[in-house]
ChimeraX commands (.cxc) that place a marker at each C-alpha (Angstrom):
marker #1 position -3.75,7.44,26.88 radius 0.5
marker #1 position -5.22,9.17,23.77 radius 0.5
marker #1 position -1.80,10.51,22.78 radius 0.5
marker #1 position -0.28,7.05,23.13 radius 0.5
marker #1 position -2.96,5.71,20.87 radius 0.5
marker #1 position -2.29,8.49,18.30 radius 0.5
marker #1 position 1.45,7.76,18.43 radius 0.5
marker #1 position 0.69,4.02,18.03 radius 0.5
marker #1 position -1.44,4.62,14.97 radius 0.5
marker #1 position 1.11,7.00,13.33 radius 0.5
marker #1 position 3.96,4.58,14.02 radius 0.5
marker #1 position 1.86,1.73,12.37 radius 0.5
marker #1 position 1.05,3.97,9.42 radius 0.5
marker #1 position 4.74,5.01,8.89 radius 0.5
marker #1 position 6.00,1.34,9.05 radius 0.5
marker #1 position 3.24,0.15,6.74 radius 0.5
marker #1 position 3.92,2.89,4.18 radius 0.5
marker #1 position 7.64,2.20,4.26 radius 0.5
marker #1 position 7.39,-1.48,3.85 radius 0.5
marker #1 position 4.79,-1.61,1.08 radius 0.5
marker #1 position 6.71,1.14,-0.85 radius 0.5
marker #1 position 10.16,-0.68,-0.96 radius 0.5
marker #1 position 9.33,-1.87,-4.51 radius 0.5
marker #1 position 8.60,1.78,-5.38 radius 0.5
marker #1 position 11.96,2.79,-3.94 radius 0.5
marker #1 position 13.78,0.14,-5.96 radius 0.5
marker #1 position 12.08,1.38,-9.28 radius 0.5
marker #1 position 12.91,4.95,-8.34 radius 0.5
marker #1 position 16.61,4.17,-7.63 radius 0.5
marker #1 position 17.08,2.19,-10.88 radius 0.5
marker #1 position 15.37,4.98,-13.00 radius 0.5
marker #1 position 17.29,7.75,-11.27 radius 0.5
marker #1 position 20.52,5.89,-12.08 radius 0.5
marker #1 position 19.73,6.67,-15.79 radius 0.5
marker #1 position 19.17,10.44,-15.16 radius 0.5
marker #1 position 21.43,13.45,-15.03 radius 0.5
marker #1 position 22.51,14.90,-11.68 radius 0.5
marker #1 position 20.29,17.91,-12.12 radius 0.5
marker #1 position 17.30,15.64,-12.94 radius 0.5
marker #1 position 17.93,13.55,-9.80 radius 0.5
marker #1 position 18.13,16.64,-7.58 radius 0.5
marker #1 position 14.82,17.98,-9.00 radius 0.5
marker #1 position 13.06,14.65,-8.51 radius 0.5
marker #1 position 14.34,14.15,-4.96 radius 0.5
marker #1 position 13.21,17.70,-3.84 radius 0.5
marker #1 position 9.95,18.20,-5.75 radius 0.5
marker #1 position 9.13,14.45,-5.67 radius 0.5
marker #1 position 8.78,14.67,-1.90 radius 0.5
marker #1 position 6.48,17.65,-2.15 radius 0.5
marker #1 position 4.27,15.94,-4.74 radius 0.5
marker #1 position 4.37,12.49,-3.06 radius 0.5
marker #1 position 3.57,13.80,0.43 radius 0.5
marker #1 position 1.35,16.84,-0.06 radius 0.5
marker #1 position -0.31,16.21,-3.47 radius 0.5
marker #1 position -0.73,12.41,-3.88 radius 0.5
marker #1 position -1.03,11.34,-0.16 radius 0.5
marker #1 position -2.78,14.60,0.65 radius 0.5
marker #1 position -5.47,14.38,-2.11 radius 0.5
marker #1 position -6.11,10.62,-2.24 radius 0.5
marker #1 position -7.69,10.31,1.22 radius 0.5
marker #1 position -9.82,13.37,0.57 radius 0.5
marker #1 position -10.93,12.06,-2.84 radius 0.5
marker #1 position -11.81,8.66,-1.33 radius 0.5
marker #1 position -13.73,10.33,1.40 radius 0.5
marker #1 position -15.58,12.51,-1.28 radius 0.5
marker #1 position -16.43,9.32,-3.36 radius 0.5
marker #1 position -18.03,7.77,-0.30 radius 0.5
marker #1 position -19.88,10.94,0.68 radius 0.5
marker #1 position -20.68,12.72,-2.57 radius 0.5
marker #1 position -23.43,14.80,-0.81 radius 0.5
marker #1 position -20.61,16.76,1.05 radius 0.5
marker #1 position -19.33,18.21,-2.22 radius 0.5
marker #1 position -15.66,19.10,-2.97 radius 0.5
marker #1 position -15.31,21.83,-0.39 radius 0.5
marker #1 position -17.44,20.00,2.20 radius 0.5
marker #1 position -15.35,16.86,1.90 radius 0.5
marker #1 position -12.16,18.89,2.38 radius 0.5
marker #1 position -13.64,20.53,5.47 radius 0.5
marker #1 position -14.88,17.21,6.79 radius 0.5
marker #1 position -11.35,15.80,6.52 radius 0.5
marker #1 position -10.20,18.19,9.22 radius 0.5
marker #1 position -13.61,18.81,11.04 radius 0.5
marker #1 position -14.50,17.61,14.53 radius 0.5
marker #1 position -18.17,18.33,13.94 radius 0.5
marker #1 position -20.27,15.41,15.30 radius 0.5
marker #1 position -22.66,15.53,12.38 radius 0.5
marker #1 position -19.89,15.24,9.86 radius 0.5
marker #1 position -18.29,12.34,11.94 radius 0.5
marker #1 position -21.64,10.58,11.83 radius 0.5
marker #1 position -21.91,11.00,8.07 radius 0.5
marker #1 position -18.51,9.56,7.59 radius 0.5
marker #1 position -19.18,6.73,10.02 radius 0.5
marker #1 position -22.33,5.72,8.14 radius 0.5
marker #1 position -20.38,5.50,4.78 radius 0.5
marker #1 position -17.49,3.67,6.41 radius 0.5
marker #1 position -18.62,0.12,5.56 radius 0.5
marker #1 position -18.64,0.95,1.83 radius 0.5
marker #1 position -15.05,2.28,2.01 radius 0.5
marker #1 position -13.85,-0.55,4.26 radius 0.5
marker #1 position -15.25,-3.31,2.09 radius 0.5
marker #1 position -13.81,-1.67,-1.05 radius 0.5
marker #1 position -10.35,-1.15,0.55 radius 0.5
marker #1 position -10.47,-4.70,2.16 radius 0.5
marker #1 position -11.26,-6.41,-1.21 radius 0.5
marker #1 position -8.49,-4.41,-2.88 radius 0.5
marker #1 position -5.86,-5.49,-0.31 radius 0.5
marker #1 position -6.90,-9.10,-0.13 radius 0.5
marker #1 position -6.70,-9.36,-3.99 radius 0.5
marker #1 position -3.30,-7.74,-3.75 radius 0.5
marker #1 position -2.21,-10.46,-1.30 radius 0.5
marker #1 position -3.44,-13.30,-3.31 radius 0.5
marker #1 position -1.80,-11.95,-6.52 radius 0.5
marker #1 position 1.50,-11.92,-4.70 radius 0.5
marker #1 position 0.96,-15.37,-3.16 radius 0.5
marker #1 position -0.09,-17.09,-6.44 radius 0.5
marker #1 position 1.74,-15.21,-9.15 radius 0.5
marker #1 position 4.56,-12.95,-8.13 radius 0.5
marker #1 position 8.14,-14.30,-7.88 radius 0.5
marker #1 position 9.21,-14.38,-4.23 radius 0.5
marker #1 position 11.49,-15.80,-1.59 radius 0.5
marker #1 position 9.54,-18.49,0.13 radius 0.5
marker #1 position 9.27,-17.46,3.84 radius 0.5
marker #1 position 6.53,-19.89,5.04 radius 0.5
marker #1 position 5.62,-23.52,4.41 radius 0.5
marker #1 position 3.03,-23.75,1.65 radius 0.5
marker #1 position 4.11,-20.62,-0.27 radius 0.5
marker #1 position 6.01,-22.56,-2.92 radius 0.5
marker #1 position 3.12,-25.10,-3.36 radius 0.5
marker #1 position 0.62,-22.31,-3.95 radius 0.5
marker #1 position 2.97,-20.30,-6.18 radius 0.5
marker #1 position 3.34,-23.31,-8.51 radius 0.5
marker #1 position -0.45,-23.25,-8.90 radius 0.5
marker #1 position -0.61,-19.57,-9.98 radius 0.5
marker #1 position -3.35,-20.22,-12.53 radius 0.5
marker #1 position -5.78,-20.68,-9.59 radius 0.5
marker #1 position -5.40,-16.95,-8.71 radius 0.5
marker #1 position -8.28,-15.77,-10.94 radius 0.5
marker #1 position -10.54,-18.58,-9.75 radius 0.5
marker #1 position -9.78,-17.84,-6.09 radius 0.5
marker #1 position -10.45,-14.06,-6.30 radius 0.5
marker #1 position -13.50,-14.51,-8.52 radius 0.5
marker #1 position -15.11,-16.81,-5.93 radius 0.5
marker #1 position -14.01,-14.57,-3.15 radius 0.5
marker #1 position -15.63,-11.49,-4.76 radius 0.5
marker #1 position -18.84,-13.40,-5.41 radius 0.5
marker #1 position -19.04,-14.42,-1.73 radius 0.5
marker #1 position -18.30,-10.86,-0.51 radius 0.5
marker #1 position -20.95,-9.41,-2.84 radius 0.5
marker #1 position -23.44,-12.16,-1.90 radius 0.5
marker #1 position -23.15,-11.49,1.85 radius 0.5
marker #1 position -22.89,-7.70,1.63 radius 0.5
marker #1 position -25.83,-7.18,-0.80 radius 0.5
marker #1 position -28.17,-8.38,1.83 radius 0.5
marker #1 position -26.94,-5.74,4.24 radius 0.5
marker #1 position -26.43,-2.80,1.89 radius 0.5
marker #1 position -26.35,-2.91,-1.93 radius 0.5
marker #1 position -23.83,0.04,-1.85 radius 0.5
marker #1 position -21.44,-2.30,0.11 radius 0.5
marker #1 position -21.60,-4.84,-2.73 radius 0.5
marker #1 position -20.90,-2.02,-5.19 radius 0.5
marker #1 position -17.96,-0.90,-2.98 radius 0.5
marker #1 position -16.51,-4.41,-3.12 radius 0.5
marker #1 position -16.73,-4.44,-6.98 radius 0.5
marker #1 position -14.99,-0.98,-7.09 radius 0.5
marker #1 position -12.29,-2.39,-4.86 radius 0.5
marker #1 position -11.62,-5.28,-7.16 radius 0.5
marker #1 position -11.81,-2.98,-10.20 radius 0.5
marker #1 position -9.26,-0.65,-8.63 radius 0.5
marker #1 position -6.89,-3.60,-8.00 radius 0.5
marker #1 position -6.90,-4.67,-11.66 radius 0.5
marker #1 position -6.42,-1.06,-12.89 radius 0.5
marker #1 position -3.47,-0.36,-10.62 radius 0.5
marker #1 position -2.03,-3.77,-11.34 radius 0.5
marker #1 position -2.07,-3.03,-15.03 radius 0.5
marker #1 position -0.17,0.27,-14.39 radius 0.5
marker #1 position 2.39,-1.56,-12.26 radius 0.5
marker #1 position 3.01,-4.16,-14.89 radius 0.5
marker #1 position 3.45,-1.45,-17.47 radius 0.5
marker #1 position 5.86,0.33,-15.08 radius 0.5
marker #1 position 8.08,-2.78,-14.77 radius 0.5
marker #1 position 8.28,-3.05,-18.54 radius 0.5
marker #1 position 9.05,0.67,-19.01 radius 0.5
marker #1 position 11.64,0.42,-16.33 radius 0.5
marker #1 position 13.32,-2.52,-18.03 radius 0.5
marker #1 position 13.35,-0.53,-21.31 radius 0.5
marker #1 position 14.85,2.52,-19.69 radius 0.5
marker #1 position 17.63,0.53,-18.01 radius 0.5
marker #1 position 18.44,-1.31,-21.18 radius 0.5
marker #1 position 18.39,1.90,-23.11 radius 0.5
marker #1 position 15.75,0.92,-25.60 radius 0.5
marker #1 position 13.39,3.66,-24.39 radius 0.5
marker #1 position 14.66,7.18,-25.27 radius 0.5
marker #1 position 13.22,9.42,-22.62 radius 0.5
marker #1 position 14.21,12.90,-21.45 radius 0.5
marker #1 position 14.81,13.57,-17.66 radius 0.5
marker #1 position 11.49,15.47,-17.58 radius 0.5
marker #1 position 9.63,12.44,-19.03 radius 0.5
marker #1 position 11.27,10.11,-16.50 radius 0.5
marker #1 position 10.31,12.41,-13.63 radius 0.5
marker #1 position 6.69,12.47,-14.81 radius 0.5
marker #1 position 6.82,8.71,-15.19 radius 0.5
marker #1 position 8.12,8.27,-11.59 radius 0.5
marker #1 position 5.33,10.45,-10.26 radius 0.5
marker #1 position 2.72,8.50,-11.99 radius 0.5
marker #1 position 4.23,5.27,-10.65 radius 0.5
marker #1 position 4.38,6.80,-7.09 radius 0.5
marker #1 position 0.70,7.69,-7.38 radius 0.5
marker #1 position -0.15,4.11,-8.41 radius 0.5
marker #1 position 1.88,2.56,-5.64 radius 0.5
marker #1 position 0.39,4.98,-3.02 radius 0.5
marker #1 position -3.09,3.62,-3.58 radius 0.5
marker #1 position -2.19,0.52,-1.50 radius 0.5
marker #1 position -0.93,2.63,1.37 radius 0.5
marker #1 position -3.76,5.09,1.43 radius 0.5
marker #1 position -6.51,2.38,1.20 radius 0.5
marker #1 position -4.78,0.33,3.90 radius 0.5
marker #1 position -4.50,3.46,6.11 radius 0.5
marker #1 position -8.23,3.45,6.59 radius 0.5
marker #1 position -7.78,0.24,8.65 radius 0.5
marker #1 position -5.76,2.24,11.11 radius 0.5
marker #1 position -7.84,5.35,11.33 radius 0.5
marker #1 position -10.46,7.52,9.54 radius 0.5
marker #1 position -8.60,10.72,10.67 radius 0.5
marker #1 position -7.26,12.30,7.53 radius 0.5
marker #1 position -4.68,14.36,9.35 radius 0.5
marker #1 position -3.20,11.25,10.93 radius 0.5
marker #1 position -3.24,9.38,7.61 radius 0.5
marker #1 position -1.50,12.34,5.93 radius 0.5
marker #1 position 1.13,12.47,8.72 radius 0.5
marker #1 position 1.83,8.82,8.93 radius 0.5
marker #1 position 1.83,8.18,5.17 radius 0.5
marker #1 position 3.79,11.47,4.59 radius 0.5
marker #1 position 6.50,10.54,7.02 radius 0.5
marker #1 position 6.74,7.04,5.42 radius 0.5
marker #1 position 6.94,8.55,1.94 radius 0.5
marker #1 position 9.84,10.85,3.05 radius 0.5
marker #1 position 11.66,7.78,4.52 radius 0.5
marker #1 position 11.19,5.91,1.17 radius 0.5
marker #1 position 12.69,8.86,-0.72 radius 0.5
marker #1 position 15.62,8.69,1.67 radius 0.5
marker #1 position 15.98,4.95,0.98 radius 0.5
marker #1 position 15.97,5.80,-2.72 radius 0.5
marker #1 position 19.11,8.05,-2.44 radius 0.5
marker #1 position 20.83,5.77,0.17 radius 0.5
marker #1 position 22.08,2.26,-0.40 radius 0.5
marker #1 position 18.88,0.50,-1.71 radius 0.5
marker #1 position 20.96,-2.58,-2.33 radius 0.5
marker #1 position 21.32,-3.01,1.37 radius 0.5
marker #1 position 17.62,-2.95,1.84 radius 0.5
marker #1 position 17.18,-5.56,-0.91 radius 0.5
marker #1 position 19.32,-7.92,1.21 radius 0.5
marker #1 position 16.46,-8.28,3.62 radius 0.5
marker #1 position 14.74,-10.61,1.18 radius 0.5
marker #1 position 11.72,-11.59,3.31 radius 0.5
marker #1 position 10.55,-7.91,3.90 radius 0.5
marker #1 position 8.14,-8.17,1.02 radius 0.5
marker #1 position 6.63,-11.24,2.63 radius 0.5
marker #1 position 6.10,-9.31,5.82 radius 0.5
marker #1 position 4.51,-6.46,3.88 radius 0.5
marker #1 position 2.10,-8.80,2.03 radius 0.5
marker #1 position 1.05,-10.69,5.13 radius 0.5
marker #1 position 0.37,-7.45,6.93 radius 0.5
marker #1 position -1.68,-6.34,3.81 radius 0.5
marker #1 position -3.68,-9.51,3.98 radius 0.5
marker #1 position -4.36,-9.12,7.73 radius 0.5
marker #1 position -5.33,-5.43,7.35 radius 0.5
marker #1 position -7.60,-6.43,4.44 radius 0.5
marker #1 position -9.29,-8.94,6.62 radius 0.5
marker #1 position -9.67,-6.40,9.41 radius 0.5
marker #1 position -11.31,-3.95,6.92 radius 0.5
marker #1 position -13.73,-6.63,5.62 radius 0.5
marker #1 position -14.61,-7.75,9.07 radius 0.5
marker #1 position -15.17,-4.10,10.18 radius 0.5
marker #1 position -17.44,-3.44,7.21 radius 0.5
marker #1 position -19.69,-6.29,8.27 radius 0.5
marker #1 position -20.09,-4.74,11.71 radius 0.5
marker #1 position -17.35,-6.58,13.70 radius 0.5
marker #1 position -15.85,-3.63,15.50 radius 0.5
marker #1 position -12.12,-4.09,15.54 radius 0.5
marker #1 position -10.07,-2.18,18.05 radius 0.5
marker #1 position -7.91,0.62,16.62 radius 0.5
marker #1 position -4.74,-0.90,18.11 radius 0.5
marker #1 position -5.01,-4.15,16.15 radius 0.5
marker #1 position -3.88,-3.01,12.67 radius 0.5
marker #1 position -0.69,-1.35,13.93 radius 0.5
marker #1 position 0.02,-4.44,16.12 radius 0.5
marker #1 position -0.45,-6.82,13.20 radius 0.5
marker #1 position 1.81,-4.64,11.04 radius 0.5
marker #1 position 4.57,-4.56,13.63 radius 0.5
marker #1 position 4.19,-8.27,14.24 radius 0.5
marker #1 position 4.33,-9.40,10.62 radius 0.5
marker #1 position 7.19,-7.04,9.67 radius 0.5
marker #1 position 9.06,-7.89,12.84 radius 0.5
marker #1 position 8.91,-11.65,12.21 radius 0.5
marker #1 position 10.08,-11.48,8.55 radius 0.5
marker #1 position 12.74,-8.80,9.46 radius 0.5
marker #1 position 14.06,-11.36,12.09 radius 0.5
marker #1 position 13.98,-14.09,9.42 radius 0.5
marker #1 position 15.83,-11.85,6.95 radius 0.5
marker #1 position 18.59,-10.91,9.46 radius 0.5
marker #1 position 18.94,-14.66,10.37 radius 0.5
marker #1 position 19.36,-15.56,6.70 radius 0.5
marker #1 position 21.98,-12.68,6.18 radius 0.5
marker #1 position 24.03,-13.95,9.17 radius 0.5
marker #1 position 23.86,-17.47,7.81 radius 0.5
marker #1 position 25.18,-16.35,4.40 radius 0.5
marker #1 position 27.91,-14.26,5.94 radius 0.5
marker #1 position 29.08,-17.20,8.05 radius 0.5
marker #1 position 29.03,-19.51,4.98 radius 0.5
marker #1 position 31.11,-16.86,3.05 radius 0.5
marker #1 position 33.75,-16.66,5.88 radius 0.5
marker #1 position 34.11,-20.39,6.16 radius 0.5
marker #1 position 34.60,-20.94,2.48 radius 0.5
marker link #1:1,2 radius 0.2
marker link #1:2,3 radius 0.2
marker link #1:3,4 radius 0.2
marker link #1:4,5 radius 0.2
marker link #1:5,6 radius 0.2
marker link #1:6,7 radius 0.2
marker link #1:7,8 radius 0.2
marker link #1:8,9 radius 0.2
marker link #1:9,10 radius 0.2
marker link #1:10,11 radius 0.2
marker link #1:11,12 radius 0.2
marker link #1:12,13 radius 0.2
marker link #1:13,14 radius 0.2
marker link #1:14,15 radius 0.2
marker link #1:15,16 radius 0.2
marker link #1:16,17 radius 0.2
marker link #1:17,18 radius 0.2
marker link #1:18,19 radius 0.2
marker link #1:19,20 radius 0.2
marker link #1:20,21 radius 0.2
marker link #1:21,22 radius 0.2
marker link #1:22,23 radius 0.2
marker link #1:23,24 radius 0.2
marker link #1:24,25 radius 0.2
marker link #1:25,26 radius 0.2
marker link #1:26,27 radius 0.2
marker link #1:27,28 radius 0.2
marker link #1:28,29 radius 0.2
marker link #1:29,30 radius 0.2
marker link #1:30,31 radius 0.2
marker link #1:31,32 radius 0.2
marker link #1:32,33 radius 0.2
marker link #1:33,34 radius 0.2
marker link #1:34,35 radius 0.2
marker link #1:35,36 radius 0.2
marker link #1:36,37 radius 0.2
marker link #1:37,38 radius 0.2
marker link #1:38,39 radius 0.2
marker link #1:39,40 radius 0.2
marker link #1:40,41 radius 0.2
marker link #1:41,42 radius 0.2
marker link #1:42,43 radius 0.2
marker link #1:43,44 radius 0.2
marker link #1:44,45 radius 0.2
marker link #1:45,46 radius 0.2
marker link #1:46,47 radius 0.2
marker link #1:47,48 radius 0.2
marker link #1:48,49 radius 0.2
marker link #1:49,50 radius 0.2
marker link #1:50,51 radius 0.2
marker link #1:51,52 radius 0.2
marker link #1:52,53 radius 0.2
marker link #1:53,54 radius 0.2
marker link #1:54,55 radius 0.2
marker link #1:55,56 radius 0.2
marker link #1:56,57 radius 0.2
marker link #1:57,58 radius 0.2
marker link #1:58,59 radius 0.2
marker link #1:59,60 radius 0.2
marker link #1:60,61 radius 0.2
marker link #1:61,62 radius 0.2
marker link #1:62,63 radius 0.2
marker link #1:63,64 radius 0.2
marker link #1:64,65 radius 0.2
marker link #1:65,66 radius 0.2
marker link #1:66,67 radius 0.2
marker link #1:67,68 radius 0.2
marker link #1:68,69 radius 0.2
marker link #1:69,70 radius 0.2
marker link #1:70,71 radius 0.2
marker link #1:71,72 radius 0.2
marker link #1:72,73 radius 0.2
marker link #1:73,74 radius 0.2
marker link #1:74,75 radius 0.2
marker link #1:75,76 radius 0.2
marker link #1:76,77 radius 0.2
marker link #1:77,78 radius 0.2
marker link #1:78,79 radius 0.2
marker link #1:79,80 radius 0.2
marker link #1:80,81 radius 0.2
marker link #1:81,82 radius 0.2
marker link #1:82,83 radius 0.2
marker link #1:83,84 radius 0.2
marker link #1:84,85 radius 0.2
marker link #1:85,86 radius 0.2
marker link #1:86,87 radius 0.2
marker link #1:87,88 radius 0.2
marker link #1:88,89 radius 0.2
marker link #1:89,90 radius 0.2
marker link #1:90,91 radius 0.2
marker link #1:91,92 radius 0.2
marker link #1:92,93 radius 0.2
marker link #1:93,94 radius 0.2
marker link #1:94,95 radius 0.2
marker link #1:95,96 radius 0.2
marker link #1:96,97 radius 0.2
marker link #1:97,98 radius 0.2
marker link #1:98,99 radius 0.2
marker link #1:99,100 radius 0.2
marker link #1:100,101 radius 0.2
marker link #1:101,102 radius 0.2
marker link #1:102,103 radius 0.2
marker link #1:103,104 radius 0.2
marker link #1:104,105 radius 0.2
marker link #1:105,106 radius 0.2
marker link #1:106,107 radius 0.2
marker link #1:107,108 radius 0.2
marker link #1:108,109 radius 0.2
marker link #1:109,110 radius 0.2
marker link #1:110,111 radius 0.2
marker link #1:111,112 radius 0.2
marker link #1:112,113 radius 0.2
marker link #1:113,114 radius 0.2
marker link #1:114,115 radius 0.2
marker link #1:115,116 radius 0.2
marker link #1:116,117 radius 0.2
marker link #1:117,118 radius 0.2
marker link #1:118,119 radius 0.2
marker link #1:119,120 radius 0.2
marker link #1:120,121 radius 0.2
marker link #1:121,122 radius 0.2
marker link #1:122,123 radius 0.2
marker link #1:123,124 radius 0.2
marker link #1:124,125 radius 0.2
marker link #1:125,126 radius 0.2
marker link #1:126,127 radius 0.2
marker link #1:127,128 radius 0.2
marker link #1:128,129 radius 0.2
marker link #1:129,130 radius 0.2
marker link #1:130,131 radius 0.2
marker link #1:131,132 radius 0.2
marker link #1:132,133 radius 0.2
marker link #1:133,134 radius 0.2
marker link #1:134,135 radius 0.2
marker link #1:135,136 radius 0.2
marker link #1:136,137 radius 0.2
marker link #1:137,138 radius 0.2
marker link #1:138,139 radius 0.2
marker link #1:139,140 radius 0.2
marker link #1:140,141 radius 0.2
marker link #1:141,142 radius 0.2
marker link #1:142,143 radius 0.2
marker link #1:143,144 radius 0.2
marker link #1:144,145 radius 0.2
marker link #1:145,146 radius 0.2
marker link #1:146,147 radius 0.2
marker link #1:147,148 radius 0.2
marker link #1:148,149 radius 0.2
marker link #1:149,150 radius 0.2
marker link #1:150,151 radius 0.2
marker link #1:151,152 radius 0.2
marker link #1:152,153 radius 0.2
marker link #1:153,154 radius 0.2
marker link #1:154,155 radius 0.2
marker link #1:155,156 radius 0.2
marker link #1:156,157 radius 0.2
marker link #1:157,158 radius 0.2
marker link #1:158,159 radius 0.2
marker link #1:159,160 radius 0.2
marker link #1:160,161 radius 0.2
marker link #1:161,162 radius 0.2
marker link #1:162,163 radius 0.2
marker link #1:163,164 radius 0.2
marker link #1:164,165 radius 0.2
marker link #1:165,166 radius 0.2
marker link #1:166,167 radius 0.2
marker link #1:167,168 radius 0.2
marker link #1:168,169 radius 0.2
marker link #1:169,170 radius 0.2
marker link #1:170,171 radius 0.2
marker link #1:171,172 radius 0.2
marker link #1:172,173 radius 0.2
marker link #1:173,174 radius 0.2
marker link #1:174,175 radius 0.2
marker link #1:175,176 radius 0.2
marker link #1:176,177 radius 0.2
marker link #1:177,178 radius 0.2
marker link #1:178,179 radius 0.2
marker link #1:179,180 radius 0.2
marker link #1:180,181 radius 0.2
marker link #1:181,182 radius 0.2
marker link #1:182,183 radius 0.2
marker link #1:183,184 radius 0.2
marker link #1:184,185 radius 0.2
marker link #1:185,186 radius 0.2
marker link #1:186,187 radius 0.2
marker link #1:187,188 radius 0.2
marker link #1:188,189 radius 0.2
marker link #1:189,190 radius 0.2
marker link #1:190,191 radius 0.2
marker link #1:191,192 radius 0.2
marker link #1:192,193 radius 0.2
marker link #1:193,194 radius 0.2
marker link #1:194,195 radius 0.2
marker link #1:195,196 radius 0.2
marker link #1:196,197 radius 0.2
marker link #1:197,198 radius 0.2
marker link #1:198,199 radius 0.2
marker link #1:199,200 radius 0.2
marker link #1:200,201 radius 0.2
marker link #1:201,202 radius 0.2
marker link #1:202,203 radius 0.2
marker link #1:203,204 radius 0.2
marker link #1:204,205 radius 0.2
marker link #1:205,206 radius 0.2
marker link #1:206,207 radius 0.2
marker link #1:207,208 radius 0.2
marker link #1:208,209 radius 0.2
marker link #1:209,210 radius 0.2
marker link #1:210,211 radius 0.2
marker link #1:211,212 radius 0.2
marker link #1:212,213 radius 0.2
marker link #1:213,214 radius 0.2
marker link #1:214,215 radius 0.2
marker link #1:215,216 radius 0.2
marker link #1:216,217 radius 0.2
marker link #1:217,218 radius 0.2
marker link #1:218,219 radius 0.2
marker link #1:219,220 radius 0.2
marker link #1:220,221 radius 0.2
marker link #1:221,222 radius 0.2
marker link #1:222,223 radius 0.2
marker link #1:223,224 radius 0.2
marker link #1:224,225 radius 0.2
marker link #1:225,226 radius 0.2
marker link #1:226,227 radius 0.2
marker link #1:227,228 radius 0.2
marker link #1:228,229 radius 0.2
marker link #1:229,230 radius 0.2
marker link #1:230,231 radius 0.2
marker link #1:231,232 radius 0.2
marker link #1:232,233 radius 0.2
marker link #1:233,234 radius 0.2
marker link #1:234,235 radius 0.2
marker link #1:235,236 radius 0.2
marker link #1:236,237 radius 0.2
marker link #1:237,238 radius 0.2
marker link #1:238,239 radius 0.2
marker link #1:239,240 radius 0.2
marker link #1:240,241 radius 0.2
marker link #1:241,242 radius 0.2
marker link #1:242,243 radius 0.2
marker link #1:243,244 radius 0.2
marker link #1:244,245 radius 0.2
marker link #1:245,246 radius 0.2
marker link #1:246,247 radius 0.2
marker link #1:247,248 radius 0.2
marker link #1:248,249 radius 0.2
marker link #1:249,250 radius 0.2
marker link #1:250,251 radius 0.2
marker link #1:251,252 radius 0.2
marker link #1:252,253 radius 0.2
marker link #1:253,254 radius 0.2
marker link #1:254,255 radius 0.2
marker link #1:255,256 radius 0.2
marker link #1:256,257 radius 0.2
marker link #1:257,258 radius 0.2
marker link #1:258,259 radius 0.2
marker link #1:259,260 radius 0.2
marker link #1:260,261 radius 0.2
marker link #1:261,262 radius 0.2
marker link #1:262,263 radius 0.2
marker link #1:263,264 radius 0.2
marker link #1:264,265 radius 0.2
marker link #1:265,266 radius 0.2
marker link #1:266,267 radius 0.2
marker link #1:267,268 radius 0.2
marker link #1:268,269 radius 0.2
marker link #1:269,270 radius 0.2
marker link #1:270,271 radius 0.2
marker link #1:271,272 radius 0.2
marker link #1:272,273 radius 0.2
marker link #1:273,274 radius 0.2
marker link #1:274,275 radius 0.2
marker link #1:275,276 radius 0.2
marker link #1:276,277 radius 0.2
marker link #1:277,278 radius 0.2
marker link #1:278,279 radius 0.2
marker link #1:279,280 radius 0.2
marker link #1:280,281 radius 0.2
marker link #1:281,282 radius 0.2
marker link #1:282,283 radius 0.2
marker link #1:283,284 radius 0.2
marker link #1:284,285 radius 0.2
marker link #1:285,286 radius 0.2
marker link #1:286,287 radius 0.2
marker link #1:287,288 radius 0.2
marker link #1:288,289 radius 0.2
marker link #1:289,290 radius 0.2
marker link #1:290,291 radius 0.2
marker link #1:291,292 radius 0.2
marker link #1:292,293 radius 0.2
marker link #1:293,294 radius 0.2
marker link #1:294,295 radius 0.2
marker link #1:295,296 radius 0.2
marker link #1:296,297 radius 0.2
marker link #1:297,298 radius 0.2
marker link #1:298,299 radius 0.2
marker link #1:299,300 radius 0.2
marker link #1:300,301 radius 0.2
marker link #1:301,302 radius 0.2
marker link #1:302,303 radius 0.2
marker link #1:303,304 radius 0.2
marker link #1:304,305 radius 0.2
marker link #1:305,306 radius 0.2
marker link #1:306,307 radius 0.2
marker link #1:307,308 radius 0.2
marker link #1:308,309 radius 0.2
marker link #1:309,310 radius 0.2
marker link #1:310,311 radius 0.2
marker link #1:311,312 radius 0.2
marker link #1:312,313 radius 0.2
view
């Protein structure tokens, strides 16, 4: 049964990483189209090594270290792969701080998409909310105030964790907006960049996009090896999507909706868990599969409808 649980968690992590990284794959594909053949080959080989083993290998370790500074650099690394009950207890005690920070980050990410980002409307009410995008800042500000208010009574460090989560959201959001503008300039040819510069640019963007997946991964498990395995496999699949027909993936227009609703649900799970509501480990993968499955079905249905309309015209 334990092996089934591990496989279920890894499967959920892989799917979550793939779906939330589709935007990253699209940026990669468009920038790679402006590079030489040699530059593309270099990125696709070394990019996987850096994305899987450096970025997704180091981020969970650094997050663990930030929540347990007493462990030190080497101690945090050993703790990532240790089965020592004392180490496990230390990580468990710091878990609420990490969970509330990650949950705040993911919920902010969802509301930004819901209120501000352009989208294909997949559910009733999305268009109504999107047209009132100016309310995004009011909603997340009130939400942060409520999270801090309730958490500071339990543990002041939890309140600080929530503030760090919101800060991380706005920092990474700024990088992503800059990436979109830089991508546009590259494609239009107004930005003169060498292949090496573009490769470094893509690696920085990949690191920014990976924050979502790594923080969300802690809703699935606190086991760093499982996070590294699940997110690593997902990152390799995203690289494969980059070199395959990315336009085909873009046809499934509601996949982003599924990704964002799963992010929202996982954020809520993390917040609930941080306040002591013990959530079963199977729930986050189940929510991910459920949300992605529904919007994948909706996308396929829409594609078939378009194909029938094209045939009849």
